[in-house]
Phi, psi and omega in degrees: 000324180293323179293324178295320179295322177297318178296319180297318180296320180294321180297318182293322179295318179295319179296317179297320179295318179296316179297319179298320180295323182282327186272331184308312181303324179284327182292327186255012176246098186300330183270002188297326182255014176293131185249098169275125181240157178209137179212123172270127184292327182253070184280358174219112182253123181262129178261104177250191188296334184252017182295133180217041186095181181205181176242136182228140172236145176243122180227161180174191179230155180212175172292146179294146172088359178265153171272158186232141172233128179247117178243129178240126184218152171273164174302149179290149181198200180252122175248141183246148173220137180289137175258123179258147180204170180277131175246132182064021175085348182215347179266125176271122185215165174289124185245008177153180181249143169252130181254128177251111181264155184058042185241132176284144177289332177230140181210106176248134177222118181231140184216157181294324172226174179301134185297332180290340178272340188242348182228141175288155178306323181296319179291322178298318180293321184296328182248012180053053178255116180104155180296319182296323176292323178292325176295321177292334185281321187283160172249143184240134174238136355291167183292138180237166167294160178305322180295315179295320180299316180296320181296315181287328176293318177300321177295319179298317181294318178301317180296317180293320177296323179292338177267006180065025182255343174235139178201143173232142175201161170221145181097355179278341180283120181271134180231141175218154177266140179268170177296336181271008179084008179269162174255119175264144177226155178210138174232128177247133182210158175271130177274124188283141174293341179290344181291124184287157176304145178148187180261140179234143182258129173257119180242128177247127180247132171263129187240131176215136177054040175081004184225156174282123180252343177207153179220139176226155186229151169214179185218151171235131179242130177249121188226134176286142178224167175059225183299321181297317179295318181299316178293322178296317179294322179295322180297327182278315188273324186224078183301318180297314182294322179297318180295321178295317179296321181295319179296316179297318177300314182294320178293318177299319179295318179296321181294316182296316178298320179297322180294316180298314183288330177295316178292325178295321182292324181292329179294332178281000000 
């Protein structure tokens, strides 16, 4: 019986040690239970016949006193850009394609302050925050020197920004303190009609002392519906029929416009 009691005592000590080992990291980590939240109000955008973009907001809560970075991205893929050059010494023409691999079709980055002021370069690179970090991440074909890669990447970014698919800003995120001492934040932005159907990831970073201390995620899904979805499916599955329908629709629209203007001309 005495041996049994000794074993029981040893088991209790080992159990207490194990529980202490598991709980201690949480007891001495003040940010372990900090709850950074993120929610996109328009997490499902329907693209119908009259679609011309949408409005999206990202809201949530964070610990007070932290800076915030909101990044919205499409999945990485291969993006192409036409390369223009002189032919015969004076004609500007397309002379080939430049391919940007591991590159998102859409990249929005909004922060409470300039990311260069709140994040170290190493942290920016680790989380793909900012154009320079994105440039380091992507691969460009054909291969260029670092200077040429930077130049063509800048041209690519300008083109994407002109298409409303790339954007950087600071100061657009609104923050307020709650009665419970939490920090509420909200970002309002226009969702471009140029963004293709698919899934987009919203990543919110809480930043303190030059580093990312918390991360939260949300999602936005853009999906074709109705006639637009039917036509897109027809284009993939029945290309010939889609072409015929497109011609008939164009002829019908032209005929309708002709009738309207014909009647208008007769009235005069």
